[in-house]
Kinemage of the C-alpha trace (Angstrom):
@kinemage 1
@onewidth
@group {chain A} dominant
@subgroup {mainchain}
@vectorlist {calphas} color= white
{ca ile a 1} P -28.146 -37.254 -34.160
{ca glu a 2} L -24.886 -35.456 -35.424
{ca phe a 3} L -22.675 -32.746 -33.289
{ca pro a 4} L -23.039 -30.231 -32.367
{ca ile a 5} L -26.653 -29.180 -31.746
{ca phe a 6} L -28.272 -26.253 -30.120
{ca ile a 7} L -31.026 -26.007 -27.024
{ca lys a 8} L -33.417 -22.696 -26.684
{ca pro a 9} L -35.553 -22.134 -24.454
{ca arg a 10} L -39.926 -22.339 -25.742
{ca trp a 11} L -40.663 -19.267 -24.853
{ca gly a 12} L -38.489 -16.432 -26.851
{ca his a 13} L -38.927 -14.051 -23.398
{ca glu a 14} L -36.921 -16.357 -21.967
{ca thr a 15} L -34.792 -15.907 -24.055
{ca ala a 16} L -32.826 -12.537 -24.461
{ca thr a 17} L -29.236 -12.288 -24.759
{ca ser a 18} L -29.029 -15.639 -25.495
{ca lys a 19} L -29.965 -16.205 -22.246
{ca asn a 20} L -30.225 -20.352 -21.703
{ca cys a 21} L -28.812 -20.863 -25.424
{ca phe a 22} L -26.596 -23.489 -25.717
{ca lys a 23} L -24.693 -25.087 -28.303
{ca ile a 24} L -24.033 -28.732 -27.496
{ca lys a 25} L -20.803 -30.046 -29.009
{ca cys a 26} L -21.004 -33.738 -27.888
{ca trp a 27} L -22.795 -36.674 -25.765
{ca asp a 28} L -20.969 -36.056 -22.621
{ca asp a 29} L -21.950 -31.873 -22.458
{ca leu a 30} L -25.621 -33.482 -22.627
{ca asn a 31} L -25.825 -34.324 -18.724
{ca gln a 32} L -25.679 -30.734 -17.452
{ca tyr a 33} L -28.675 -29.966 -19.915
{ca lys a 34} L -30.843 -32.720 -20.088
{ca his a 35} L -33.445 -31.566 -17.157
{ca ile a 36} L -33.771 -28.433 -18.393
{ca pro a 37} L -37.307 -27.633 -18.466
{ca asp a 38} L -39.548 -26.455 -22.168
{ca met a 39} L -36.135 -26.495 -24.032
{ca met a 40} L -36.312 -27.037 -28.211
{ca trp a 41} L -33.516 -29.531 -29.343
{ca ser a 42} L -32.467 -29.331 -33.123
{ca glu a 43} L -29.565 -29.249 -35.235
{ca phe a 44} L -27.082 -26.440 -35.258
{ca ile a 45} L -27.017 -24.761 -38.087
{ca asp a 46} L -23.934 -23.426 -39.399
{ca ala a 47} L -24.407 -20.839 -41.354
{ca lys a 48} L -24.752 -17.414 -41.504
{ca glu a 49} L -27.075 -15.435 -39.534
{ca gln a 50} L -29.462 -12.527 -40.963
{ca met a 51} L -32.246 -10.817 -39.501
{ca thr a 52} L -34.923 -8.930 -40.845
{ca asp a 53} L -37.646 -6.231 -39.345
{ca phe a 54} L -41.044 -6.714 -41.835
{ca ile a 55} L -43.960 -4.009 -40.935
{ca leu a 56} L -47.499 -5.344 -41.868
{ca leu a 57} L -50.965 -4.220 -42.433
{ca asn a 58} L -53.672 -5.886 -42.866
{ca gly a 59} L -51.094 -9.129 -43.621
{ca gln a 60} L -49.214 -6.661 -46.185
{ca ile a 61} L -46.180 -6.176 -46.178
{ca val a 62} L -45.326 -2.543 -46.277
{ca his a 63} L -41.657 -2.698 -45.282
{ca gln a 64} L -38.752 -4.223 -44.008
{ca ile a 65} L -35.214 -3.673 -42.115
{ca thr a 66} L -32.581 -6.468 -43.304
{ca tyr a 67} L -29.712 -6.984 -40.706
{ca val a 68} L -27.187 -8.516 -42.442
{ca tyr a 69} L -24.501 -10.537 -39.602
{ca ser a 70} L -21.023 -10.397 -39.855
{ca asp a 71} L -19.826 -13.894 -40.817
{ca thr a 72} L -17.522 -14.341 -37.858
{ca gln a 73} L -18.541 -16.093 -34.530
{ca asn a 74} L -17.932 -16.445 -31.164
{ca glu a 75} L -19.654 -20.069 -30.408
{ca phe a 76} L -23.358 -18.684 -32.235
{ca ile a 77} L -23.108 -14.499 -31.615
{ca asp a 78} L -21.901 -11.951 -34.502
{ca asp a 79} L -19.088 -9.641 -34.106
{ca trp a 80} L -21.483 -7.065 -35.799
{ca lys a 81} L -24.683 -5.994 -37.726
{ca tyr a 82} L -24.895 -4.524 -40.614
{ca ile a 83} L -28.215 -1.902 -41.382
{ca ser a 84} L -29.070 -0.292 -44.356
{ca pro a 85} L -32.853 0.429 -46.134
{ca asp a 86} L -30.456 -2.029 -49.225
{ca asn a 87} L -30.708 -5.114 -47.520
{ca glu a 88} L -33.255 -7.092 -49.163
{ca pro a 89} L -34.703 -10.650 -46.673
{ca leu a 90} L -34.665 -14.045 -48.512
{ca pro a 91} L -36.876 -14.428 -50.906
{ca lys a 92} L -38.512 -17.599 -49.113
{ca ile a 93} L -38.006 -16.427 -45.966
{ca thr a 94} L -40.850 -12.996 -47.681
{ca asp a 95} L -42.934 -15.993 -48.807
{ca trp a 96} L -43.326 -17.556 -44.708
{ca val a 97} L -44.212 -14.513 -42.951
{ca asn a 98} L -47.035 -13.782 -45.506
{ca arg a 99} L -47.954 -17.519 -45.820
{ca his a 100} L -48.371 -17.291 -41.552
{ca met a 101} L -48.865 -13.501 -41.074
{ca val a 102} L -52.701 -12.742 -43.185
{ca gly a 103} L -55.023 -10.587 -41.774
{ca phe a 104} L -51.370 -8.855 -39.445
{ca thr a 105} L -50.940 -5.687 -38.851
{ca gly a 106} L -47.567 -4.966 -36.779
{ca ile a 107} L -44.179 -5.851 -36.516
{ca val a 108} L -42.382 -9.011 -37.073
{ca asn a 109} L -39.198 -9.897 -36.782
{ca val a 110} L -37.703 -13.349 -38.089
{ca gln a 111} L -34.134 -13.841 -37.543
{ca tyr a 112} L -33.189 -17.300 -40.086
{ca arg a 113} L -29.653 -18.865 -41.156
{ca asp a 114} L -29.600 -19.768 -44.247
{ca asp a 115} L -33.397 -20.102 -45.182
{ca lys a 116} L -34.023 -21.645 -42.701
{ca ile a 117} L -35.907 -19.846 -39.528
{ca ile a 118} L -34.793 -20.143 -36.207
{ca glu a 119} L -36.946 -17.913 -34.126
{ca val a 120} L -39.967 -15.139 -34.620
{ca ser a 121} L -41.253 -12.206 -32.548
{ca leu a 122} L -43.656 -9.357 -32.791
{ca arg a 123} L -41.428 -6.817 -31.938
{ca phe a 124} L -38.534 -4.945 -33.158
{ca ala a 125} L -35.460 -6.004 -33.593
{ca arg a 126} L -33.427 -4.581 -29.663
{ca gly a 127} L -36.997 -3.023 -28.954
{ca gly a 128} L -36.227 -0.399 -32.157
{ca ala a 129} L -33.338 1.160 -31.182
{ca tyr a 130} L -32.230 0.309 -35.000
{ca val a 131} L -34.767 1.857 -35.823
{ca leu a 132} L -33.964 4.663 -33.861
{ca ser a 133} L -30.695 5.450 -34.913
{ca thr a 134} L -31.666 5.313 -38.834
{ca lys a 135} L -33.014 9.242 -37.490
{ca asn a 136} L -35.263 9.110 -40.492
{ca glu a 137} L -38.585 11.600 -38.934
{ca tyr a 138} L -40.597 9.582 -41.703
{ca leu a 139} L -40.408 6.549 -41.319
{ca ile a 140} L -40.205 6.661 -38.053
{ca lys a 141} L -43.544 8.547 -38.301
{ca asn a 142} L -45.088 6.258 -40.241
{ca ile a 143} L -44.553 3.108 -37.922
{ca asn a 144} L -45.935 4.699 -34.878
{ca asn a 145} L -49.428 5.950 -37.734
{ca leu a 146} L -48.968 1.864 -38.348
{ca val a 147} L -49.281 0.877 -34.754
{ca asp a 148} L -51.654 3.618 -33.441
{ca asn a 149} L -54.157 3.891 -35.938
{ca gly a 150} L -53.821 1.693 -38.132
{ca glu a 151} L -52.384 3.583 -41.599
{ca trp a 152} L -49.990 3.437 -43.741
{ca asp a 153} L -48.783 6.570 -46.363
{ca tyr a 154} L -47.463 5.066 -49.006
{ca asn a 155} L -46.302 8.229 -50.233
{ca leu a 156} L -43.869 8.511 -48.384
{ca gln a 157} L -42.280 5.494 -49.037
{ca asn a 158} L -39.582 7.172 -51.550
{ca lys a 159} L -38.028 9.891 -48.224
{ca met a 160} L -38.171 6.448 -45.799
{ca lys a 161} L -34.525 5.711 -46.520
{ca phe a 162} L -31.666 6.034 -44.501
{ca lys a 163} L -27.803 5.969 -44.056
{ca pro a 164} L -25.937 2.786 -43.139
{ca phe a 165} L -24.896 1.570 -40.316
{ca tyr a 166} L -23.382 -1.050 -38.057
{ca ser a 167} L -23.782 -2.492 -34.726
{ca phe a 168} L -20.990 -4.046 -33.302
{ca lys a 169} L -20.498 -5.867 -30.087
{ca cys a 170} L -17.649 -5.641 -27.518
{ca tyr a 171} L -16.508 -9.389 -25.990
{ca ser a 172} L -14.756 -10.115 -22.940
{ca thr a 173} L -12.180 -13.170 -22.690
{ca ala a 174} L -11.527 -12.569 -18.649
{ca pro a 175} L -13.525 -13.231 -15.893
{ca leu a 176} L -16.454 -10.242 -15.732
{ca ile a 177} L -15.631 -8.949 -12.329
{ca tyr a 178} L -15.446 -5.107 -12.874
{ca val a 179} L -17.075 -3.421 -15.523
{ca tyr a 180} L -16.421 0.766 -15.553
{ca pro a 181} L -18.600 3.290 -15.279
{ca gln a 182} L -20.694 5.034 -17.179
{ca tyr a 183} L -18.824 8.378 -17.444
{ca ile a 184} L -15.683 6.438 -18.371
{ca ile a 185} L -17.619 4.395 -21.209
{ca asp a 186} L -19.613 7.613 -21.822
{ca phe a 187} L -16.519 9.577 -22.329
{ca val a 188} L -14.776 6.290 -24.450
{ca ala a 189} L -17.458 6.325 -26.619
{ca lys a 190} L -18.050 9.784 -27.482
{ca lys a 191} L -13.558 9.959 -28.919
{ca his a 192} L -14.664 7.222 -30.916
{ca arg a 193} L -17.400 9.566 -32.554
{ca thr a 194} L -19.922 6.236 -31.858
{ca met a 195} L -23.611 6.882 -32.668
{ca pro a 196} L -26.065 7.939 -29.495
{ca phe a 197} L -27.327 4.511 -28.934
{ca tyr a 198} L -24.820 2.577 -26.991
{ca glu a 199} L -25.374 0.249 -23.680
{ca tyr a 200} L -24.199 -1.951 -21.250
{ca tyr a 201} L -25.612 -5.562 -23.254
{ca phe a 202} L -24.235 -9.182 -20.961
{ca glu a 203} L -24.797 -12.447 -23.300
{ca pro a 204} L -22.643 -15.424 -22.858
{ca ala a 205} L -21.097 -16.531 -25.714
{ca gly a 206} L -20.948 -20.393 -24.261
{ca lys a 207} L -17.594 -20.497 -22.633
{ca asn a 208} L -15.524 -19.065 -24.301
{ca gly a 209} L -16.753 -15.425 -23.601
{ca met a 210} L -19.140 -13.023 -22.940
{ca val a 211} L -20.321 -9.990 -24.519
{ca thr a 212} L -20.423 -6.652 -22.709
{ca phe a 213} L -20.700 -4.155 -24.331
{ca gln a 214} L -22.616 -2.604 -28.070
{ca phe a 215} L -22.188 0.203 -29.349
{ca met a 216} L -23.114 1.411 -33.447
{ca his a 217} L -20.991 3.202 -35.766
{ca glu a 218} L -21.625 5.175 -39.008
{ca asp a 219} L -18.347 3.697 -40.497
{ca tyr a 220} L -16.548 -0.043 -40.383
{ca lys a 221} L -13.493 0.723 -39.837
{ca ser a 222} L -13.650 3.238 -37.397
{ca gly a 223} L -16.395 0.849 -35.169
{ca met a 224} L -13.769 -1.659 -35.536
{ca lys a 225} L -10.995 0.308 -34.435
{ca ala a 226} L -13.888 1.347 -31.438
{ca lys a 227} L -14.428 -2.514 -30.600
{ca asn a 228} L -10.999 -3.236 -29.829
{ca his a 229} L -10.019 -0.460 -27.474
{ca ile a 230} L -13.552 -0.995 -25.443
{ca glu a 231} L -12.816 -4.840 -26.109
{ca asn a 232} L -8.969 -4.292 -24.379
{ca leu a 233} L -10.114 -1.997 -22.059
{ca ile a 234} L -12.688 -3.681 -20.221
{ca asn a 235} L -10.922 -7.301 -19.873
{ca leu a 236} L -7.383 -5.283 -18.855
{ca ala a 237} L -9.743 -3.966 -15.886
{ca gln a 238} L -9.958 -7.494 -15.565
{ca tyr a 239} L -7.098 -8.698 -15.340
{ca ile a 240} L -5.583 -5.604 -13.419
{ca phe a 241} L -8.378 -6.049 -10.108
{ca ile a 242} L -7.578 -10.059 -10.019
{ca ile a 243} L -3.467 -9.481 -9.853
{ca leu a 244} L -4.147 -6.029 -7.368
{ca phe a 245} L -6.115 -8.323 -4.925
{ca ile a 246} L -3.539 -11.645 -5.069
{ca leu a 247} L -0.913 -8.975 -4.608
{ca ser a 248} L -2.790 -7.151 -1.876
{ca leu a 249} L -3.448 -10.981 -0.041
{ca leu a 250} L 0.156 -11.807 -0.421
{ca ile a 251} L 1.688 -8.296 1.018
{ca phe a 252} L -0.769 -8.403 4.031
{ca ser a 253} L 0.695 -12.119 4.456
{ca val a 254} L 3.861 -10.671 4.892
{ca asn a 255} L 3.105 -6.464 6.971
{ca lys a 256} L -0.844 -6.502 7.709
{ca val a 257} L -0.894 -2.758 7.822
{ca leu a 258} L 0.252 -2.073 4.328
{ca gly a 259} L -2.081 -5.136 3.027
{ca ile a 260} L -5.269 -3.781 4.737
{ca leu a 261} L -4.652 -0.089 3.366
{ca met a 262} L -3.779 -1.712 0.347
{ca leu a 263} L -7.421 -3.912 0.171
{ca leu a 264} L -8.947 -1.267 1.082
{ca ile a 265} L -7.898 0.842 -2.126
{ca ile a 266} L -9.752 -1.950 -3.841
{ca gly a 267} L -12.191 -1.988 -2.151
{ca ile a 268} L -12.106 1.816 -3.375
{ca leu a 269} L -11.948 1.515 -6.598
{ca phe a 270} L -13.467 -1.678 -7.741
{ca asn a 271} L -17.052 -0.390 -6.103
{ca thr a 272} L -16.844 2.167 -8.439
{ca arg a 273} L -18.599 0.417 -10.457
{ca phe a 274} L -21.687 0.501 -8.910
{ca leu a 275} L -21.577 3.608 -10.050
{ca asn a 276} L -23.643 1.704 -12.645
{ca pro a 277} L -27.864 1.462 -12.343
{ca ile a 278} L -29.075 -1.446 -11.167
{ca gly a 279} L -29.967 -2.670 -13.967
{ca val a 280} L -26.635 -2.678 -15.092
{ca gln a 281} L -25.428 -4.764 -12.065
{ca tyr a 282} L -28.688 -7.453 -12.192
{ca gln a 283} L -27.636 -8.120 -15.883
{ca gln a 284} L -24.070 -8.649 -15.445
{ca trp a 285} L -24.719 -10.890 -12.863
{ca lys a 286} L -27.767 -13.079 -14.510
{ca ala a 287} L -25.189 -13.329 -16.734
{ca thr a 288} L -22.152 -14.265 -15.222
{ca lys a 289} L -24.192 -16.780 -13.520
{ca gln a 290} L -25.195 -18.458 -17.028
{ca leu a 291} L -21.202 -18.348 -17.769
{ca leu a 292} L -20.360 -20.192 -14.978
{ca phe a 293} L -22.303 -22.508 -13.293
{ca thr a 294} L -25.044 -23.728 -16.239
């Protein structure tokens, strides 16, 4: 066996946001993972990842959207994706779909590194958020018509182009204890003129940190500037709260009244994180649990 190797759950719904996916670098790391049931063990394919949404009618590919990933990665997670109507999947990937999805009508999402398939799902990437972000009414109408009625209007083929865009992921290298209230994120996103779809998105990147947020932008340079700004804001918040908490304990040891007052103020500020929906709290807790205890 050559390291690194990669393990992930057998069932796709258990791998959402890279949950329970691990890159194992040496023999000493095996003990903490070998007891987990229903895991697939494989070589780690150290290559650029891509992903394609194939749209099929009776087994025939009528349309595809391919997502090109960044060359840079955090462990096995991309920094950004490039979504363009001109992107094409590798011929070997298309051949696999043609051979194995005979008679199928619907969506097939295929993820691959080089020409090796690593995951296949009957769904759109990111629940269809990328498709909606194209803002192409003809593309969306045709897809809905295929799913609802089993029909595809080939006359719309030339009208289904869209302006290319990028999807960026923001990372936190600090211990994630605080997430900004949604209205602050809305302000930052608006300032950087991101596209309408953005979200808190928690995805552990091995032991090196965690994806905390993702957004889309039509311009690469502006998107990278927004990515760096958001990452700095998120990391800064973690360190500020950690330092303030330690400082308040030191003050408490000298002056109890002042220390308690400071702890109350810090507690009020910290609890603004709970202005976010409960789903954000739960997803962040699950990702942090995996990062710290698995």
